[in-house]
C-alpha positions as a printed Julia matrix, in Angstrom:
445×3 Matrix{Float64}:
  70.28  117.01   72.99
  66.8   116.87   74.87
  67.64  112.8    75.82
  71.46  113.9    77.45
  69.62  116.9    79.28
  67.19  115.14   80.69
  69.31  112.05   81.63
  72.13  114.66   83.22
  68.43  116.08   85.07
  67.57  112.62   86.45
  71.73  112.12   87.85
  71.31  115.87   89.37
  68.19  114.94   91.29
  69.58  111.92   92.03
  73.19  112.93   93.79
  70.68  115.86   95.16
  68.41  113.01   97.25
  71.51  111.01   98.25
  73.22  114.28   99.58
  70.11  115.33  101.65
  70.59  111.25  103.4
  73.63  111.97  104.19
  73.18  115.18  106.22
  71.79  113.56  109.17
  75.22  111.89  109.54
  77.47  114.71  108.42
  75.24  116.89  111.22
  75.56  114.07  113.81
  79.58  113.88  113.01
  80.11  117.89  113.19
  78.25  117.72  116.69
  80.45  115.02  117.6
  83.35  117.17  116.93
  81.64  120.54  118.64
  80.99  118.53  121.6
  84.52  117.0   121.79
  86.11  120.62  121.46
  83.78  121.5   124.61
  84.71  118.41  126.74
  88.2   119.96  125.32
  88.29  123.57  126.42
  86.08  123.04  129.44
  88.73  119.95  130.8
  91.87  122.09  129.61
  90.1   125.55  131.99
  89.76  123.53  134.87
  93.42  122.31  134.76
  94.93  125.84  133.84
  92.61  127.8   135.55
  95.01  131.15  135.17
  94.02  133.98  133.41
  96.91  136.83  132.77
  98.93  138.15  130.56
 101.25  134.98  130.92
  98.65  132.7   129.13
  97.18  135.13  126.99
  98.38  134.63  122.88
 100.13  137.18  122.01
  99.68  137.07  117.71
  96.47  137.95  116.16
  93.71  135.76  114.76
  94.77  135.01  111.16
  98.42  134.33  111.49
  99.34  131.27  110.54
 102.18  131.15  111.76
 100.76  130.87  115.62
  97.65  127.79  113.39
  99.49  124.6   114.59
  98.16  120.89  114.66
  96.05  120.38  118.25
  97.73  116.66  119.4
  94.25  115.92  121.33
  92.04  117.19  118.37
  94.38  114.62  116.38
  94.25  111.83  118.66
  90.07  112.36  118.97
  89.46  112.66  115.51
  91.23  109.29  114.47
  89.89  107.66  117.74
  86.14  108.56  116.61
  86.56  107.52  113.34
  88.2   103.89  114.7
  84.81  104.14  116.89
  82.4   105.54  114.02
  83.82  102.45  112.0
  83.4    99.67  115.03
  80.23  100.64  116.15
  78.74  100.57  112.22
  80.27   96.83  112.29
  79.34   95.68  115.21
  83.59   95.42  115.95
  83.98   93.01  119.14
  86.81   95.67  119.82
  83.98   97.83  121.53
  81.89   97.12  124.25
  78.05   96.32  122.71
  76.29   99.84  123.92
  78.43  101.3   121.57
  76.86   99.07  118.41
  74.66  100.6   116.35
  71.97   98.68  115.87
  72.51   95.44  114.37
  70.58   93.46  112.15
  67.45   90.51  113.04
  69.03   87.98  113.85
  66.72   84.8   115.23
  62.84   83.24  114.95
  59.99   85.06  114.22
  56.03   84.8   112.43
  53.91   87.06  110.3
  50.8    86.31  109.27
  49.2    86.37  105.23
  45.83   86.38  103.94
  44.74   84.28  101.03
  41.77   85.24   99.11
  40.21   82.8    96.4
  38.59   83.95   92.87
  35.68   83.12   94.65
  35.83   85.32   97.34
  36.31   83.26   99.84
  40.04   84.03  102.83
  42.21   82.4   104.62
  45.15   82.84  106.84
  47.96   81.62  107.75
  51.82   81.72  109.42
  54.84   81.48  108.01
  57.92   80.63  110.84
  60.72   82.76  109.49
  64.63   82.45  111.19
  67.14   84.48  110.45
  70.78   83.32  110.28
  74.66   84.72  110.33
  76.22   84.2   107.09
  78.02   80.5   107.19
  75.13   78.92  109.5
  72.98   76.38  108.23
  70.16   75.82  110.8
  67.63   73.44  110.57
  64.14   75.32  109.38
  61.53   75.92  112.05
  58.84   73.92  113.3
  55.24   74.6   112.56
  51.58   73.61  113.35
  49.48   72.13  110.74
  46.71   74.57  109.8
  43.04   73.25  108.66
  41.75   75.07  105.86
  43.1    76.68  102.09
  46.44   78.14  103.68
  48.75   76.27  104.88
  51.59   77.7   107.43
  55.17   77.9   105.75
  58.77   78.21  106.97
  61.07   80.29  105.74
  65.25   79.85  106.48
  67.19   83.17  105.26
  70.34   84.35  106.36
  70.91   88.2   108.01
  71.26   90.82  104.97
  69.31   88.68  102.55
  66.2    87.86  101.2
  63.99   84.98   99.52
  60.97   84.39   98.04
  58.24   82.03   99.52
  55.9    80.39   97.47
  53.23   80.37   99.38
  50.86   77.89   97.63
  53.51   75.46   97.44
  51.39   73.55   99.79
  48.37   75.19   99.85
  44.98   73.71   98.55
  44.61   76.56   96.33
  47.09   78.2    94.36
  47.83   80.71   91.74
  46.99   78.61   88.92
  43.32   78.46   90.88
  43.2    82.4    91.53
  43.9    82.76   94.48
  46.3    85.46   95.75
  47.39   87.14   98.7
  45.64   90.4    99.88
  47.29   91.03  103.31
  49.9    90.85  105.83
  49.5    90.77  109.5
  46.06   92.49  108.21
  47.95   95.33  106.31
  46.91   95.23  102.51
  49.98   94.16   99.91
  50.48   95.15   96.33
  52.92   94.7    94.0
  53.11   98.76   95.04
  53.0    98.71   98.14
  55.01   96.67  101.07
  54.17   95.49  104.68
  56.77   96.29  107.6
  56.3    93.46  109.9
  59.02   94.69  112.7
  61.6    92.51  111.8
  61.33   92.7   107.94
  59.79   93.84  105.26
  57.43   91.78  103.21
  56.73   92.72   99.38
  54.55   91.0    96.45
  56.4    90.35   93.53
  54.85   90.38   89.79
  54.29   87.08   89.57
  52.02   87.11   93.28
  54.84   85.52   95.47
  56.02   87.05   98.78
  59.84   88.27   98.98
  61.52   88.38  102.88
  63.77   90.26  103.7
  65.13   90.72  107.32
  65.67   94.11  108.99
  68.89   95.44  107.92
  69.82   97.58  111.25
  72.28  100.42  111.03
  75.45   97.84  110.87
  77.02   97.81  107.64
  77.52   93.47  106.23
  81.15   92.22  106.56
  81.62   91.97  102.65
  81.02   96.18  102.49
  82.52   97.15  105.56
  84.26   94.69  107.27
  85.5    95.34  110.99
  88.94   96.64  112.55
  89.63   93.46  114.25
  89.28   91.33  110.54
  91.43   93.8   108.72
  93.75   93.57  112.15
  93.74   90.0   111.33
  93.72   90.26  107.38
  97.36   92.59  107.88
  99.1    89.93  110.41
  98.26   87.15  107.9
  99.46   88.75  104.71
 102.55   89.75  106.57
 103.03   86.39  107.74
 102.26   84.45  104.24
 101.77   87.05  101.44
  99.41   87.73   98.92
  99.41   85.67   95.66
 103.11   84.48   96.41
 103.93   87.87   96.8
 104.57   89.29  100.16
 103.4    92.99  101.73
 107.07   94.51  101.75
 107.45   93.54   98.38
 104.11   95.38   97.7
 104.75   98.25   98.95
 108.29   98.16   98.37
 107.57   98.58   94.48
 105.01  100.73   94.88
 106.94  103.15   97.21
 110.04  102.72   95.14
 108.26  103.69   91.76
 106.9   106.92   93.69
 110.15  108.15   94.89
 111.7   107.78   91.86
 108.83  109.37   89.81
 108.25  111.97   91.9
 111.97  112.75   91.9
 112.89  113.04   88.55
 109.43  115.35   88.36
 110.73  117.62   91.24
 114.02  117.43   89.02
 112.6   119.2    85.73
 109.88  121.34   87.55
 111.37  122.93   89.76
 113.86  124.2    87.15
 111.2   124.87   84.51
 109.58  126.81   87.52
 112.24  129.33   87.89
 112.95  129.96   84.54
 109.27  130.04   84.15
 109.72  132.25   86.94
 112.35  134.85   86.21
 112.57  135.01   82.2
 109.67  136.97   79.93
 110.81  134.35   77.54
 110.83  131.1    79.17
 107.4   131.83   80.83
 106.01  132.54   77.16
 107.29  129.24   75.82
 106.13  126.96   78.01
 103.61  128.59   79.39
 100.55  126.96   77.12
 102.04  123.52   77.69
 102.13  123.99   80.95
  99.18  125.17   81.6
  97.56  122.15   79.17
  99.02  119.85   80.83
  98.15  121.34   83.76
  94.54  119.82   83.65
  95.0   116.66   81.98
  94.28  113.6    84.64
  97.69  111.39   84.63
  95.27  108.47   84.76
  94.23  110.03   81.12
  97.61  109.57   79.96
  98.24  105.86   81.12
  96.83  104.31   77.55
  99.46  106.58   75.44
 102.66  105.8    77.86
 101.73  101.56   77.72
 101.86  102.7    73.9
 105.55  104.31   74.16
 106.61  102.34   77.22
 104.73   99.02   77.65
 103.34   97.75   80.9
 106.65   97.81   82.51
 108.54   99.93   85.61
 109.2   102.31   82.63
 105.67  102.88   81.63
 105.05  103.19   85.67
 108.04  106.06   86.19
 107.03  108.08   83.51
 103.32  108.63   84.3
 104.32  109.69   87.48
 106.91  111.75   86.61
 104.33  113.22   84.17
 102.02  113.88   87.71
 104.19  115.09   89.48
 106.36  117.61   86.33
 103.5   119.95   86.23
 102.53  120.36   90.14
 106.7   121.23   91.03
 106.5   123.58   87.77
 103.2   126.1    88.94
 104.73  125.59   92.46
 108.51  127.0    92.13
 106.9   129.37   88.81
 104.59  130.52   92.08
 107.37  130.85   94.58
 108.98  133.21   92.68
 106.64  135.38   91.65
 105.45  135.71   95.24
 108.34  137.15   96.11
 108.56  141.0    97.32
 109.82  143.16   95.13
 110.87  145.31   98.35
 113.35  142.46   99.36
 114.73  142.61   95.25
 115.01  145.98   96.09
 117.07  145.72   99.3
 118.92  143.17   97.59
 120.09  145.44   94.99
 120.71  149.09   96.64
 123.0   146.65   99.03
 124.81  146.15   95.6
 124.23  142.2    95.36
 124.0   140.29   91.39
 121.09  138.32   89.64
 123.22  134.95   91.1
 123.23  136.72   94.68
 119.73  137.61   94.56
 119.06  134.74   92.69
 120.69  132.76   95.59
 119.73  134.77   98.94
 116.27  136.35   98.39
 114.39  134.03   94.71
 115.81  131.2    96.3
 114.41  131.04  100.23
 111.34  132.89   99.48
 110.17  130.51   97.15
 110.88  127.35   99.37
 107.44  127.38  101.4
 105.49  127.5    97.87
 108.02  124.25   96.38
 107.36  122.28   99.75
 103.56  123.43   99.39
 103.3   121.81   95.64
 106.05  118.57   97.21
 103.13  117.8    99.44
 100.31  117.96   96.83
 102.6   116.36   93.84
 103.64  113.73   96.31
  99.81  112.89   97.02
  98.9   112.8    93.53
 101.63  110.56   92.36
 100.14  108.32   95.31
  96.91  108.21   93.73
  98.57  107.68   90.16
 100.61  104.71   90.63
  97.9   102.55   92.64
  95.74  103.23   89.29
  98.7   102.12   87.26
  99.09   99.2    89.02
  95.01   98.68   88.54
  96.11   98.34   85.14
  98.97   96.75   84.37
 101.16   95.07   87.25
 102.82   92.07   89.04
 104.1    93.43   92.3
 102.0    96.94   94.25
  99.9    97.67   96.4
  97.08   98.72   93.44
  97.61   95.14   92.12
  96.71   93.63   95.61
  93.68   95.99   95.52
  92.59   94.99   92.39
  93.06   91.3    92.83
  91.91   91.22   96.5
  88.74   93.06   94.79
  87.51   89.95   92.19
  87.64   87.7    95.42
  85.79   90.21   97.4
  88.21   90.38  100.06
  86.82   93.9   101.16
  89.66   93.22  104.47
  92.27   93.37  102.24
  91.15   95.9   100.09
  90.37   98.22  102.77
  94.17   96.97  104.13
  95.52   97.9   101.24
  93.57  101.78  101.27
  94.83  102.22  105.17
  98.47  101.51  104.88
  98.49  103.86  101.04
  96.97  106.21  103.32
  99.51  105.8   106.75
 102.86  105.71  103.81
 101.16  109.43  102.19
 100.76  110.77  105.5
 104.08  109.39  106.99
 105.73  111.07  103.83
 103.72  113.87  104.31
 104.62  114.74  107.99
 108.69  113.76  107.07
 107.98  116.71  104.64
 106.34  119.17  106.93
 109.91  118.13  108.74
 112.05  119.24  106.59
 110.27  122.2   105.59
 110.35  123.29  108.9
 114.23  122.79  108.94
 115.02  123.76  106.08
 112.41  126.78  106.14
 111.71  127.97  109.4
 111.3   131.73  107.85
 108.02  130.46  106.64
 105.17  132.53  107.53
 107.15  135.19  109.25
 107.5   137.95  106.5
């Protein structure tokens, strides 16, 4: 137990340090948001300087029905995300003055100091050439050096490191007791690296030198490809497909699974939620089951569903059905419980029957909660179908992503993630439009 607590404590410390490292970037992003808000406010004020009673809002702060998405803020937010993405990947779509500092490329030199077993010292230069991935440049030319230490060359790819066996051409070697004691006149040891301006030089346990060129702030393509790389890959996959399956097939299979699973979950979950909200017996019967299954993540059910229904379409749809079922049931139950009792009493006083109260009072007033639950359930279904396709599928966006990750095709992985987000956003927007059309009374009491 003590070891477990110590391990968890170490993980918490590492997480805390990681969060601290992200704070400057988070502060910068928040600063950009506030700056964009200030600029937008000033421009709007100058374009519409009239300040009379017609320009004042008639709603009070906190009125949910008065808060709508600002289209200018949405456009600026999306553009800013792409600008940040392009800046930290050196995108050709952005002017170079917007690029974050990139990795060091080119030729440079550093000097190391050798010390023999007798205490005699000598110096030699190392000519370094850092190149981009895919290139095979020649080694730089160095002059001869008279003495115990001879000049060396080193060719390194950007974002990589390389060992320098400095004694391969020296008069004295490590076997003779010689060692490196300084780089650029700065003492070096196994615990103290030396920054040479264009990279760092470290001393390994075996006494060799390890050079790592400066990476700058830009991300390597294998970690985060530039926007144009993802766009070009989207065009090529749309035209030629990926692993003998077209992109349209991948997307249609995933979308079909999500829609069918969500529809089945809603068809069962909404009546179940109404029954739990209207009947003490149904509430007592199903409440333990719903509350037990609600915190269980759908991904935990994948092995059981595979055992029961196999790896075909039935298993994936059952998994999505279970992912949507509990969310829709809780949404419908919450909608029924949230109906104002004054409306029910008013309907009874007018002579309404239970069926009329259900039709004209309970269902209309519970629809906002049901639509909110549907949007949440659809998002959960998207995440679940991708995870299910990661485990067992021949077609689907998740299958495409996991296959691309095995070959380190990060641009395809990122393309799949973006497509999932765009489709999910589109579905959410359709639900919002349907809610505005079908439930125009939301937020109006």
